[in-house]
Predicted model as a PDB file, atoms N, CA, C, CB and O in Angstrom, pLDDT in the B-factor column:
MODEL        1                                                                  
ATOM      1  N   MET A   1      92.586 113.522 -48.057  1.00 54.00           N  
ATOM      2  CA  MET A   1      92.927 113.197 -49.532  1.00 54.00           C  
ATOM      3  C   MET A   1      94.257 113.428 -49.541  1.00 54.00           C  
ATOM      4  CB  MET A   1      92.203 114.029 -50.663  1.00 54.00           C  
ATOM      5  O   MET A   1      94.872 114.304 -48.932  1.00 54.00           O  
ATOM      6  N   ASN A   2      94.768 112.380 -50.448  1.00 57.00           N  
ATOM      7  CA  ASN A   2      95.995 112.296 -50.930  1.00 57.00           C  
ATOM      8  C   ASN A   2      96.601 112.110 -52.145  1.00 57.00           C  
ATOM      9  CB  ASN A   2      96.356 111.649 -50.443  1.00 57.00           C  
ATOM     10  O   ASN A   2      96.515 111.206 -52.976  1.00 57.00           O  
ATOM     11  N   ARG A   3      97.426 113.447 -52.086  1.00 61.00           N  
ATOM     12  CA  ARG A   3      97.737 114.016 -53.421  1.00 61.00           C  
ATOM     13  C   ARG A   3      98.933 113.732 -53.591  1.00 61.00           C  
ATOM     14  CB  ARG A   3      97.543 115.393 -53.639  1.00 61.00           C  
ATOM     15  O   ARG A   3      99.785 114.058 -52.764  1.00 61.00           O  
ATOM     16  N   GLN A   4      99.254 112.978 -54.854  1.00 63.00           N  
ATOM     17  CA  GLN A   4     100.897 112.892 -55.113  1.00 63.00           C  
ATOM     18  C   GLN A   4     101.219 113.865 -55.742  1.00 63.00           C  
ATOM     19  CB  GLN A   4     101.478 111.764 -55.867  1.00 63.00           C  
ATOM     20  O   GLN A   4     100.337 114.600 -56.187  1.00 63.00           O  
ATOM     21  N   LYS A   5     102.809 114.194 -55.993  1.00 62.00           N  
ATOM     22  CA  LYS A   5     103.171 115.375 -56.416  1.00 62.00           C  
ATOM     23  C   LYS A   5     103.809 114.980 -57.942  1.00 62.00           C  
ATOM     24  CB  LYS A   5     104.179 116.095 -55.308  1.00 62.00           C  
ATOM     25  O   LYS A   5     104.757 114.278 -57.590  1.00 62.00           O  
ATOM     26  N   ILE A   6     103.846 115.004 -59.100  1.00 61.00           N  
ATOM     27  CA  ILE A   6     104.390 114.418 -60.679  1.00 61.00           C  
ATOM     28  C   ILE A   6     105.604 114.954 -60.319  1.00 61.00           C  
ATOM     29  CB  ILE A   6     103.671 115.026 -62.355  1.00 61.00           C  
ATOM     30  O   ILE A   6     105.493 116.174 -60.194  1.00 61.00           O  
ATOM     31  N   LYS A   7     106.712 114.557 -60.101  1.00 63.00           N  
ATOM     32  CA  LYS A   7     107.611 114.917 -60.747  1.00 63.00           C  
ATOM     33  C   LYS A   7     108.468 115.316 -61.488  1.00 63.00           C  
ATOM     34  CB  LYS A   7     107.663 114.839 -60.743  1.00 63.00           C  
ATOM     35  O   LYS A   7     109.338 114.446 -61.469  1.00 63.00           O  
ATOM     36  N   THR A   8     108.789 116.171 -62.191  1.00 63.00           N  
ATOM     37  CA  THR A   8     109.245 116.464 -63.257  1.00 63.00           C  
ATOM     38  C   THR A   8     110.636 117.297 -63.184  1.00 63.00           C  
ATOM     39  CB  THR A   8     108.223 117.064 -63.884  1.00 63.00           C  
ATOM     40  O   THR A   8     110.884 117.967 -62.182  1.00 63.00           O  
ATOM     41  N   SER A   9     111.604 117.227 -64.363  1.00 64.00           N  
ATOM     42  CA  SER A   9     112.457 117.839 -64.132  1.00 64.00           C  
ATOM     43  C   SER A   9     112.979 118.557 -65.609  1.00 64.00           C  
ATOM     44  CB  SER A   9     113.282 116.993 -63.374  1.00 64.00           C  
ATOM     45  O   SER A   9     112.989 118.030 -66.721  1.00 64.00           O  
ATOM     46  N   HIS A  10     113.305 119.606 -65.318  1.00 61.00           N  
ATOM     47  CA  HIS A  10     113.612 120.529 -66.809  1.00 61.00           C  
ATOM     48  C   HIS A  10     114.848 121.337 -66.789  1.00 61.00           C  
ATOM     49  CB  HIS A  10     112.404 121.693 -67.147  1.00 61.00           C  
ATOM     50  O   HIS A  10     115.067 122.451 -66.313  1.00 61.00           O  
ATOM     51  N   ARG A  11     115.786 120.298 -67.580  1.00 63.00           N  
ATOM     52  CA  ARG A  11     116.711 120.559 -67.556  1.00 63.00           C  
ATOM     53  C   ARG A  11     117.479 121.383 -69.287  1.00 63.00           C  
ATOM     54  CB  ARG A  11     117.096 119.318 -66.933  1.00 63.00           C  
ATOM     55  O   ARG A  11     116.831 121.359 -70.333  1.00 63.00           O  
ATOM     56  N   VAL A  12     118.477 121.832 -69.213  1.00 58.00           N  
ATOM     57  CA  VAL A  12     118.754 122.813 -70.376  1.00 58.00           C  
ATOM     58  C   VAL A  12     118.776 121.921 -71.367  1.00 58.00           C  
ATOM     59  CB  VAL A  12     120.070 123.708 -70.344  1.00 58.00           C  
ATOM     60  O   VAL A  12     119.376 120.858 -71.204  1.00 58.00           O  
ATOM     61  N   GLY A  13     118.261 122.151 -72.304  1.00 52.00           N  
ATOM     62  CA  GLY A  13     118.387 121.100 -73.541  1.00 52.00           C  
ATOM     63  C   GLY A  13     117.392 120.314 -73.684  1.00 52.00           C  
ATOM     64  O   GLY A  13     117.193 119.809 -74.789  1.00 52.00           O  
ATOM     65  N   GLU A  14     116.354 119.974 -72.347  1.00 56.00           N  
ATOM     66  CA  GLU A  14     115.635 119.333 -73.105  1.00 56.00           C  
ATOM     67  C   GLU A  14     114.548 119.837 -73.693  1.00 56.00           C  
ATOM     68  CB  GLU A  14     115.373 118.463 -72.599  1.00 56.00           C  
ATOM     69  O   GLU A  14     114.442 121.059 -73.590  1.00 56.00           O  
ATOM     70  N   VAL A  15     113.383 119.063 -74.504  1.00 55.00           N  
ATOM     71  CA  VAL A  15     112.357 119.486 -75.112  1.00 55.00           C  
ATOM     72  C   VAL A  15     111.398 120.292 -74.054  1.00 55.00           C  
ATOM     73  CB  VAL A  15     111.747 118.318 -75.783  1.00 55.00           C  
ATOM     74  O   VAL A  15     110.961 121.342 -74.524  1.00 55.00           O  
ATOM     75  N   SER A  16     111.068 120.052 -72.971  1.00 60.00           N  
ATOM     76  CA  SER A  16     110.502 120.712 -71.923  1.00 60.00           C  
ATOM     77  C   SER A  16     111.268 122.479 -71.571  1.00 60.00           C  
ATOM     78  CB  SER A  16     110.710 119.547 -70.640  1.00 60.00           C  
ATOM     79  O   SER A  16     110.663 123.332 -70.921  1.00 60.00           O  
ATOM     80  N   SER A  17     112.346 122.639 -72.036  1.00 71.00           N  
ATOM     81  CA  SER A  17     113.163 123.701 -71.848  1.00 71.00           C  
ATOM     82  C   SER A  17     112.913 124.357 -72.570  1.00 71.00           C  
ATOM     83  CB  SER A  17     114.280 123.634 -71.818  1.00 71.00           C  
ATOM     84  O   SER A  17     112.939 123.949 -73.731  1.00 71.00           O  
ATOM     85  N   LYS A  18     112.422 126.126 -72.219  1.00 77.00           N  
ATOM     86  CA  LYS A  18     112.361 127.141 -73.113  1.00 77.00           C  
ATOM     87  C   LYS A  18     114.023 126.909 -74.454  1.00 77.00           C  
ATOM     88  CB  LYS A  18     112.342 128.756 -71.921  1.00 77.00           C  
ATOM     89  O   LYS A  18     114.134 126.824 -75.677  1.00 77.00           O  
ATOM     90  N   TYR A  19     114.901 126.897 -73.367  1.00 78.00           N  
ATOM     91  CA  TYR A  19     116.106 126.557 -74.397  1.00 78.00           C  
ATOM     92  C   TYR A  19     115.883 125.241 -75.307  1.00 78.00           C  
ATOM     93  CB  TYR A  19     117.521 126.302 -73.522  1.00 78.00           C  
ATOM     94  O   TYR A  19     116.299 125.168 -76.463  1.00 78.00           O  
ATOM     95  N   GLY A  20     115.320 124.417 -74.782  1.00 75.00           N  
ATOM     96  CA  GLY A  20     115.219 123.228 -75.792  1.00 75.00           C  
ATOM     97  C   GLY A  20     114.821 123.668 -77.380  1.00 75.00           C  
ATOM     98  O   GLY A  20     115.477 123.222 -78.321  1.00 75.00           O  
ATOM     99  N   TYR A  21     113.796 124.493 -77.561  1.00 79.00           N  
ATOM    100  CA  TYR A  21     113.314 124.492 -78.798  1.00 79.00           C  
ATOM    101  C   TYR A  21     114.554 126.093 -79.126  1.00 79.00           C  
ATOM    102  CB  TYR A  21     111.216 124.611 -78.875  1.00 79.00           C  
ATOM    103  O   TYR A  21     115.100 126.370 -80.194  1.00 79.00           O  
ATOM    104  N   GLN A  22     114.620 126.585 -78.268  1.00 80.00           N  
ATOM    105  CA  GLN A  22     115.398 128.160 -79.036  1.00 80.00           C  
ATOM    106  C   GLN A  22     117.079 128.096 -77.612  1.00 80.00           C  
ATOM    107  CB  GLN A  22     113.653 130.489 -78.671  1.00 80.00           C  
ATOM    108  O   GLN A  22     117.305 128.527 -76.481  1.00 80.00           O  
ATOM    109  N   PRO A  23     117.771 127.324 -78.620  1.00 80.00           N  
ATOM    110  CA  PRO A  23     119.130 127.194 -77.692  1.00 80.00           C  
ATOM    111  C   PRO A  23     119.934 128.623 -77.711  1.00 80.00           C  
ATOM    112  CB  PRO A  23     120.238 125.898 -78.348  1.00 80.00           C  
ATOM    113  O   PRO A  23     120.769 128.881 -76.844  1.00 80.00           O  
ATOM    114  N   GLU A  24     119.622 129.503 -78.743  1.00 84.00           N  
ATOM    115  CA  GLU A  24     120.165 130.775 -78.654  1.00 84.00           C  
ATOM    116  C   GLU A  24     119.835 131.536 -77.569  1.00 84.00           C  
ATOM    117  CB  GLU A  24     119.887 131.446 -79.676  1.00 84.00           C  
ATOM    118  O   GLU A  24     120.529 132.504 -77.257  1.00 84.00           O  
ATOM    119  N   LEU A  25     118.794 131.198 -76.914  1.00 88.00           N  
ATOM    120  CA  LEU A  25     118.295 132.492 -75.816  1.00 88.00           C  
ATOM    121  C   LEU A  25     118.925 132.312 -74.580  1.00 88.00           C  
ATOM    122  CB  LEU A  25     116.625 132.561 -75.437  1.00 88.00           C  
ATOM    123  O   LEU A  25     118.876 133.249 -73.783  1.00 88.00           O  
ATOM    124  N   PHE A  26     119.608 131.105 -74.219  1.00 86.00           N  
ATOM    125  CA  PHE A  26     119.952 130.439 -73.275  1.00 86.00           C  
ATOM    126  C   PHE A  26     121.613 131.445 -73.019  1.00 86.00           C  
ATOM    127  CB  PHE A  26     119.901 128.655 -73.723  1.00 86.00           C  
ATOM    128  O   PHE A  26     122.211 131.561 -71.950  1.00 86.00           O  
ATOM    129  N   GLU A  27     121.991 132.007 -74.288  1.00 88.00           N  
ATOM    130  CA  GLU A  27     123.087 132.934 -74.001  1.00 88.00           C  
ATOM    131  C   GLU A  27     122.656 134.565 -73.518  1.00 88.00           C  
ATOM    132  CB  GLU A  27     123.954 132.960 -75.372  1.00 88.00           C  
ATOM    133  O   GLU A  27     123.005 135.212 -72.531  1.00 88.00           O  
ATOM    134  N   ARG A  28     121.901 134.853 -74.474  1.00 92.00           N  
ATOM    135  CA  ARG A  28     121.233 136.294 -74.565  1.00 92.00           C  
ATOM    136  C   ARG A  28     120.686 136.362 -72.779  1.00 92.00           C  
ATOM    137  CB  ARG A  28     119.647 136.351 -76.016  1.00 92.00           C  
ATOM    138  O   ARG A  28     120.914 137.430 -72.212  1.00 92.00           O  
ATOM    139  N   ASP A  29     120.015 135.280 -71.983  1.00 91.00           N  
ATOM    140  CA  ASP A  29     119.764 135.006 -70.874  1.00 91.00           C  
ATOM    141  C   ASP A  29     120.729 135.629 -70.176  1.00 91.00           C  
ATOM    142  CB  ASP A  29     119.613 133.788 -70.685  1.00 91.00           C  
ATOM    143  O   ASP A  29     120.748 136.793 -69.776  1.00 91.00           O  
ATOM    144  N   LEU A  30     121.726 134.564 -70.027  1.00 92.00           N  
ATOM    145  CA  LEU A  30     122.801 134.992 -69.476  1.00 92.00           C  
ATOM    146  C   LEU A  30     123.283 136.028 -69.015  1.00 92.00           C  
ATOM    147  CB  LEU A  30     123.369 134.809 -69.940  1.00 92.00           C  
ATOM    148  O   LEU A  30     123.520 136.393 -67.863  1.00 92.00           O  
ATOM    149  N   GLU A  31     123.484 136.719 -70.493  1.00 94.00           N  
ATOM    150  CA  GLU A  31     124.124 137.948 -70.296  1.00 94.00           C  
ATOM    151  C   GLU A  31     123.300 139.564 -69.758  1.00 94.00           C  
ATOM    152  CB  GLU A  31     124.734 138.068 -71.668  1.00 94.00           C  
ATOM    153  O   GLU A  31     123.568 140.668 -69.286  1.00 94.00           O  
ATOM    154  N   GLN A  32     122.135 138.705 -70.246  1.00 95.00           N  
ATOM    155  CA  GLN A  32     120.875 139.669 -69.410  1.00 95.00           C  
ATOM    156  C   GLN A  32     121.190 139.666 -67.810  1.00 95.00           C  
ATOM    157  CB  GLN A  32     119.088 138.891 -69.626  1.00 95.00           C  
ATOM    158  O   GLN A  32     121.149 140.681 -67.115  1.00 95.00           O  
ATOM    159  N   HIS A  33     121.457 138.584 -67.419  1.00 95.00           N  
ATOM    160  CA  HIS A  33     121.680 138.148 -66.148  1.00 95.00           C  
ATOM    161  C   HIS A  33     122.325 139.199 -65.623  1.00 95.00           C  
ATOM    162  CB  HIS A  33     122.371 136.923 -66.011  1.00 95.00           C  
ATOM    163  O   HIS A  33     122.056 140.052 -64.776  1.00 95.00           O  
ATOM    164  N   ALA A  34     123.296 138.930 -66.361  1.00 97.00           N  
ATOM    165  CA  ALA A  34     124.876 139.427 -65.608  1.00 97.00           C  
ATOM    166  C   ALA A  34     124.716 140.877 -65.626  1.00 97.00           C  
ATOM    167  CB  ALA A  34     126.501 138.979 -66.550  1.00 97.00           C  
ATOM    168  O   ALA A  34     125.038 141.518 -64.625  1.00 97.00           O  
ATOM    169  N   ALA A  35     124.233 141.484 -66.703  1.00 97.00           N  
ATOM    170  CA  ALA A  35     124.052 143.030 -66.907  1.00 97.00           C  
ATOM    171  C   ALA A  35     122.732 143.384 -65.407  1.00 97.00           C  
ATOM    172  CB  ALA A  35     123.270 143.400 -68.985  1.00 97.00           C  
ATOM    173  O   ALA A  35     122.929 144.227 -64.531  1.00 97.00           O  
ATOM    174  N   GLU A  36     122.233 143.026 -65.445  1.00 97.00           N  
ATOM    175  CA  GLU A  36     121.133 143.169 -64.234  1.00 97.00           C  
ATOM    176  C   GLU A  36     122.010 142.976 -62.901  1.00 97.00           C  
ATOM    177  CB  GLU A  36     119.786 141.880 -64.317  1.00 97.00           C  
ATOM    178  O   GLU A  36     121.967 143.847 -62.031  1.00 97.00           O  
ATOM    179  N   SER A  37     122.872 141.733 -62.734  1.00 97.00           N  
ATOM    180  CA  SER A  37     123.389 141.460 -61.414  1.00 97.00           C  
ATOM    181  C   SER A  37     124.364 142.933 -61.252  1.00 97.00           C  
ATOM    182  CB  SER A  37     124.316 139.807 -61.351  1.00 97.00           C  
ATOM    183  O   SER A  37     124.389 143.720 -60.306  1.00 97.00           O  
ATOM    184  N   GLU A  38     124.928 142.956 -62.200  1.00 98.00           N  
ATOM    185  CA  GLU A  38     126.166 144.225 -62.205  1.00 98.00           C  
ATOM    186  C   GLU A  38     125.160 145.409 -61.726  1.00 98.00           C  
ATOM    187  CB  GLU A  38     127.055 144.648 -64.066  1.00 98.00           C  
ATOM    188  O   GLU A  38     125.396 145.786 -60.578  1.00 98.00           O  
ATOM    189  N   ALA A  39     124.232 145.979 -62.288  1.00 97.00           N  
ATOM    190  CA  ALA A  39     123.256 147.241 -61.824  1.00 97.00           C  
ATOM    191  C   ALA A  39     123.341 147.006 -60.747  1.00 97.00           C  
ATOM    192  CB  ALA A  39     121.799 147.450 -62.213  1.00 97.00           C  
ATOM    193  O   ALA A  39     124.108 147.693 -60.072  1.00 97.00           O  
ATOM    194  N   LEU A  40     122.661 146.035 -60.190  1.00 97.00           N  
ATOM    195  CA  LEU A  40     122.402 145.888 -58.773  1.00 97.00           C  
ATOM    196  C   LEU A  40     123.742 146.374 -57.651  1.00 97.00           C  
ATOM    197  CB  LEU A  40     122.026 144.266 -58.615  1.00 97.00           C  
ATOM    198  O   LEU A  40     123.740 147.260 -56.797  1.00 97.00           O  
ATOM    199  N   TRP A  41     124.678 145.546 -57.993  1.00 96.00           N  
ATOM    200  CA  TRP A  41     125.359 145.308 -57.218  1.00 96.00           C  
ATOM    201  C   TRP A  41     126.191 147.104 -57.065  1.00 96.00           C  
ATOM    202  CB  TRP A  41     126.128 143.886 -57.689  1.00 96.00           C  
ATOM    203  O   TRP A  41     126.757 147.517 -56.052  1.00 96.00           O  
ATOM    204  N   GLN A  42     126.014 147.888 -58.403  1.00 98.00           N  
ATOM    205  CA  GLN A  42     126.770 149.485 -58.412  1.00 98.00           C  
ATOM    206  C   GLN A  42     125.591 150.300 -57.382  1.00 98.00           C  
ATOM    207  CB  GLN A  42     126.874 150.398 -60.429  1.00 98.00           C  
ATOM    208  O   GLN A  42     125.798 151.328 -56.738  1.00 98.00           O  
ATOM    209  N   ASP A  43     124.642 149.708 -57.433  1.00 97.00           N  
ATOM    210  CA  ASP A  43     123.585 150.246 -56.791  1.00 97.00           C  
ATOM    211  C   ASP A  43     123.271 150.260 -55.210  1.00 97.00           C  
ATOM    212  CB  ASP A  43     122.663 149.688 -57.371  1.00 97.00           C  
ATOM    213  O   ASP A  43     122.655 151.014 -54.457  1.00 97.00           O  
ATOM    214  N   PHE A  44     124.091 148.898 -55.055  1.00 94.00           N  
ATOM    215  CA  PHE A  44     123.842 148.798 -53.649  1.00 94.00           C  
ATOM    216  C   PHE A  44     125.358 149.232 -53.217  1.00 94.00           C  
ATOM    217  CB  PHE A  44     123.262 147.201 -53.109  1.00 94.00           C  
ATOM    218  O   PHE A  44     125.689 149.548 -52.074  1.00 94.00           O  
ATOM    219  N   ARG A  45     126.212 149.184 -54.360  1.00 94.00           N  
ATOM    220  CA  ARG A  45     127.892 149.827 -53.484  1.00 94.00           C  
ATOM    221  C   ARG A  45     127.518 151.117 -53.461  1.00 94.00           C  
ATOM    222  CB  ARG A  45     129.699 149.708 -54.402  1.00 94.00           C  
ATOM    223  O   ARG A  45     128.121 151.868 -52.695  1.00 94.00           O  
ATOM    224  N   ALA A  46     126.572 151.573 -54.199  1.00 96.00           N  
ATOM    225  CA  ALA A  46     127.206 153.275 -53.986  1.00 96.00           C  
ATOM    226  C   ALA A  46     125.893 153.593 -52.557  1.00 96.00           C  
ATOM    227  CB  ALA A  46     126.900 154.761 -56.057  1.00 96.00           C  
ATOM    228  O   ALA A  46     126.148 154.568 -51.849  1.00 96.00           O  
ATOM    229  N   TRP A  47     124.760 152.888 -52.259  1.00 94.00           N  
ATOM    230  CA  TRP A  47     124.379 152.890 -51.431  1.00 94.00           C  
ATOM    231  C   TRP A  47     125.411 152.604 -49.916  1.00 94.00           C  
ATOM    232  CB  TRP A  47     123.464 152.211 -51.842  1.00 94.00           C  
ATOM    233  O   TRP A  47     125.276 153.347 -48.944  1.00 94.00           O  
ATOM    234  N   MET A  48     126.095 151.811 -49.914  1.00 93.00           N  
ATOM    235  CA  MET A  48     127.045 151.516 -49.083  1.00 93.00           C  
ATOM    236  C   MET A  48     128.013 152.602 -48.961  1.00 93.00           C  
ATOM    237  CB  MET A  48     127.608 150.359 -49.445  1.00 93.00           C  
ATOM    238  O   MET A  48     128.460 152.680 -47.816  1.00 93.00           O  
ATOM    239  N   ILE A  49     128.407 153.330 -49.650  1.00 94.00           N  
ATOM    240  CA  ILE A  49     129.415 154.592 -49.997  1.00 94.00           C  
ATOM    241  C   ILE A  49     128.695 155.910 -49.140  1.00 94.00           C  
ATOM    242  CB  ILE A  49     129.480 154.955 -51.959  1.00 94.00           C  
ATOM    243  O   ILE A  49     128.891 156.380 -48.019  1.00 94.00           O  
ATOM    244  N   GLU A  50     127.829 156.223 -50.186  1.00 96.00           N  
ATOM    245  CA  GLU A  50     126.321 157.376 -49.314  1.00 96.00           C  
ATOM    246  C   GLU A  50     126.379 156.903 -47.551  1.00 96.00           C  
ATOM    247  CB  GLU A  50     124.008 156.708 -50.148  1.00 96.00           C  
ATOM    248  O   GLU A  50     126.612 157.769 -46.707  1.00 96.00           O  
ATOM    249  N   ARG A  51     126.193 155.781 -47.247  1.00 95.00           N  
ATOM    250  CA  ARG A  51     126.039 155.763 -45.999  1.00 95.00           C  
ATOM    251  C   ARG A  51     126.951 155.641 -45.008  1.00 95.00           C  
ATOM    252  CB  ARG A  51     125.380 155.066 -45.846  1.00 95.00           C  
ATOM    253  O   ARG A  51     126.636 155.689 -43.819  1.00 95.00           O  
ATOM    254  N   LYS A  52     128.364 155.446 -45.508  1.00 94.00           N  
ATOM    255  CA  LYS A  52     129.346 155.183 -44.944  1.00 94.00           C  
ATOM    256  C   LYS A  52     129.222 153.801 -44.135  1.00 94.00           C  
ATOM    257  CB  LYS A  52     129.640 156.285 -44.250  1.00 94.00           C  
ATOM    258  O   LYS A  52     129.436 153.597 -42.940  1.00 94.00           O  
ATOM    259  N   VAL A  53     128.759 152.798 -45.272  1.00 93.00           N  
ATOM    260  CA  VAL A  53     128.738 151.844 -44.125  1.00 93.00           C  
ATOM    261  C   VAL A  53     130.241 150.456 -44.148  1.00 93.00           C  
ATOM    262  CB  VAL A  53     126.973 151.048 -44.315  1.00 93.00           C  
ATOM    263  O   VAL A  53     130.654 149.791 -45.098  1.00 93.00           O  
ATOM    264  N   ASP A  54     130.687 150.477 -42.713  1.00 92.00           N  
ATOM    265  CA  ASP A  54     132.093 149.342 -42.514  1.00 92.00           C  
ATOM    266  C   ASP A  54     131.522 148.085 -42.580  1.00 92.00           C  
ATOM    267  CB  ASP A  54     133.011 149.388 -40.957  1.00 92.00           C  
ATOM    268  O   ASP A  54     130.371 147.760 -42.290  1.00 92.00           O  
ATOM    269  N   PRO A  55     132.602 147.290 -43.063  1.00 90.00           N  
ATOM    270  CA  PRO A  55     132.774 146.003 -43.108  1.00 90.00           C  
ATOM    271  C   PRO A  55     131.967 145.243 -42.306  1.00 90.00           C  
ATOM    272  CB  PRO A  55     133.929 145.742 -42.887  1.00 90.00           C  
ATOM    273  O   PRO A  55     131.314 144.229 -42.553  1.00 90.00           O  
ATOM    274  N   GLU A  56     132.201 146.287 -40.687  1.00 93.00           N  
ATOM    275  CA  GLU A  56     131.362 145.461 -39.582  1.00 93.00           C  
ATOM    276  C   GLU A  56     129.527 145.212 -39.287  1.00 93.00           C  
ATOM    277  CB  GLU A  56     131.859 146.166 -38.353  1.00 93.00           C  
ATOM    278  O   GLU A  56     128.727 144.417 -38.792  1.00 93.00           O  
ATOM    279  N   LYS A  57     129.612 146.458 -39.960  1.00 93.00           N  
ATOM    280  CA  LYS A  57     128.151 146.738 -39.767  1.00 93.00           C  
ATOM    281  C   LYS A  57     127.151 146.430 -41.208  1.00 93.00           C  
ATOM    282  CB  LYS A  57     128.061 148.402 -39.303  1.00 93.00           C  
ATOM    283  O   LYS A  57     125.961 146.635 -41.447  1.00 93.00           O  
ATOM    284  N   LEU A  58     128.148 145.911 -41.909  1.00 92.00           N  
ATOM    285  CA  LEU A  58     128.142 145.146 -43.084  1.00 92.00           C  
ATOM    286  C   LEU A  58     127.819 143.779 -42.971  1.00 92.00           C  
ATOM    287  CB  LEU A  58     129.300 145.229 -43.674  1.00 92.00           C  
ATOM    288  O   LEU A  58     126.823 143.211 -43.420  1.00 92.00           O  
ATOM    289  N   ARG A  59     128.850 143.258 -42.262  1.00 94.00           N  
ATOM    290  CA  ARG A  59     128.560 141.801 -41.744  1.00 94.00           C  
ATOM    291  C   ARG A  59     127.045 141.532 -40.356  1.00 94.00           C  
ATOM    292  CB  ARG A  59     130.313 141.341 -40.958  1.00 94.00           C  
ATOM    293  O   ARG A  59     126.389 140.540 -40.040  1.00 94.00           O  
ATOM    294  N   PHE A  60     127.043 142.905 -39.907  1.00 94.00           N  
ATOM    295  CA  PHE A  60     125.393 142.747 -38.967  1.00 94.00           C  
ATOM    296  C   PHE A  60     124.575 142.351 -39.604  1.00 94.00           C  
ATOM    297  CB  PHE A  60     124.623 143.933 -38.393  1.00 94.00           C  
ATOM    298  O   PHE A  60     123.884 141.397 -39.250  1.00 94.00           O  
ATOM    299  N   LEU A  61     124.373 143.189 -41.108  1.00 92.00           N  
ATOM    300  CA  LEU A  61     123.474 143.660 -41.916  1.00 92.00           C  
ATOM    301  C   LEU A  61     123.117 142.022 -42.808  1.00 92.00           C  
ATOM    302  CB  LEU A  61     124.170 145.112 -42.849  1.00 92.00           C  
ATOM    303  O   LEU A  61     122.037 141.463 -42.995  1.00 92.00           O  
ATOM    304  N   PHE A  62     124.250 141.695 -43.132  1.00 91.00           N  
ATOM    305  CA  PHE A  62     124.120 140.468 -43.797  1.00 91.00           C  
ATOM    306  C   PHE A  62     124.207 139.300 -42.951  1.00 91.00           C  
ATOM    307  CB  PHE A  62     125.056 140.372 -44.782  1.00 91.00           C  
ATOM    308  O   PHE A  62     124.124 138.275 -43.627  1.00 91.00           O  
ATOM    309  N   LEU A  63     124.320 139.125 -41.929  1.00 93.00           N  
ATOM    310  CA  LEU A  63     123.525 138.021 -41.042  1.00 93.00           C  
ATOM    311  C   LEU A  63     122.216 138.265 -40.438  1.00 93.00           C  
ATOM    312  CB  LEU A  63     124.297 137.659 -39.910  1.00 93.00           C  
ATOM    313  O   LEU A  63     121.588 137.336 -39.931  1.00 93.00           O  
ATOM    314  N   ARG A  64     121.629 139.834 -40.470  1.00 94.00           N  
ATOM    315  CA  ARG A  64     120.303 139.537 -40.217  1.00 94.00           C  
ATOM    316  C   ARG A  64     119.578 139.116 -41.603  1.00 94.00           C  
ATOM    317  CB  ARG A  64     119.641 140.774 -39.524  1.00 94.00           C  
ATOM    318  O   ARG A  64     118.496 138.563 -41.799  1.00 94.00           O  
ATOM    319  N   LEU A  65     120.562 139.575 -42.479  1.00 91.00           N  
ATOM    320  CA  LEU A  65     119.402 139.029 -43.803  1.00 91.00           C  
ATOM    321  C   LEU A  65     119.303 137.704 -44.044  1.00 91.00           C  
ATOM    322  CB  LEU A  65     119.743 139.523 -45.289  1.00 91.00           C  
ATOM    323  O   LEU A  65     118.261 137.200 -44.463  1.00 91.00           O  
ATOM    324  N   TRP A  66     120.462 136.981 -43.781  1.00 91.00           N  
ATOM    325  CA  TRP A  66     120.531 135.605 -43.835  1.00 91.00           C  
ATOM    326  C   TRP A  66     119.719 135.325 -42.663  1.00 91.00           C  
ATOM    327  CB  TRP A  66     121.959 134.996 -43.837  1.00 91.00           C  
ATOM    328  O   TRP A  66     119.122 134.289 -42.956  1.00 91.00           O  
ATOM    329  N   GLU A  67     119.392 135.660 -41.570  1.00 93.00           N  
ATOM    330  CA  GLU A  67     118.104 134.673 -40.438  1.00 93.00           C  
ATOM    331  C   GLU A  67     116.964 135.283 -41.121  1.00 93.00           C  
ATOM    332  CB  GLU A  67     117.997 135.048 -38.311  1.00 93.00           C  
ATOM    333  O   GLU A  67     116.065 134.611 -41.626  1.00 93.00           O  
ATOM    334  N   GLU A  68     117.004 136.461 -41.133  1.00 93.00           N  
ATOM    335  CA  GLU A  68     114.756 136.874 -41.692  1.00 93.00           C  
ATOM    336  C   GLU A  68     114.614 136.365 -43.028  1.00 93.00           C  
ATOM    337  CB  GLU A  68     114.043 139.088 -41.987  1.00 93.00           C  
ATOM    338  O   GLU A  68     113.469 135.917 -43.089  1.00 93.00           O  
ATOM    339  N   PHE A  69     115.037 136.250 -43.829  1.00 87.00           N  
ATOM    340  CA  PHE A  69     115.030 135.807 -45.117  1.00 87.00           C  
ATOM    341  C   PHE A  69     115.617 134.616 -46.087  1.00 87.00           C  
ATOM    342  CB  PHE A  69     115.352 136.645 -45.480  1.00 87.00           C  
ATOM    343  O   PHE A  69     114.789 134.199 -46.895  1.00 87.00           O  
ATOM    344  N   LEU A  70     116.521 134.191 -46.120  1.00 83.00           N  
ATOM    345  CA  LEU A  70     117.403 133.509 -46.676  1.00 83.00           C  
ATOM    346  C   LEU A  70     117.714 131.907 -45.941  1.00 83.00           C  
ATOM    347  CB  LEU A  70     118.547 134.466 -46.690  1.00 83.00           C  
ATOM    348  O   LEU A  70     118.042 130.890 -46.552  1.00 83.00           O  
ATOM    349  N   LYS A  71     117.475 132.074 -44.293  1.00 77.00           N  
ATOM    350  CA  LYS A  71     117.576 130.396 -43.621  1.00 77.00           C  
ATOM    351  C   LYS A  71     116.626 129.646 -44.086  1.00 77.00           C  
ATOM    352  CB  LYS A  71     117.399 130.194 -42.014  1.00 77.00           C  
ATOM    353  O   LYS A  71     116.540 128.469 -43.735  1.00 77.00           O  
TER     354      LYS A  71                                                      
ENDMDL                                                                          
END                                                                             
């Protein structure tokens, strides 16, 4: 069975984008994402301080994360 994938592109401002109908949501979503990212960073930073993770250990953890999940 040969299936073809329909190519679609959803760009900001296009009618197919949720921001096309409600552009005011774009700034709100950006602010919400920034707040969530900052909260995660603060939790991660507290975790590193609590466990006394030094830069060399963090480097090893990052490389392992990269190899197992991000590559």
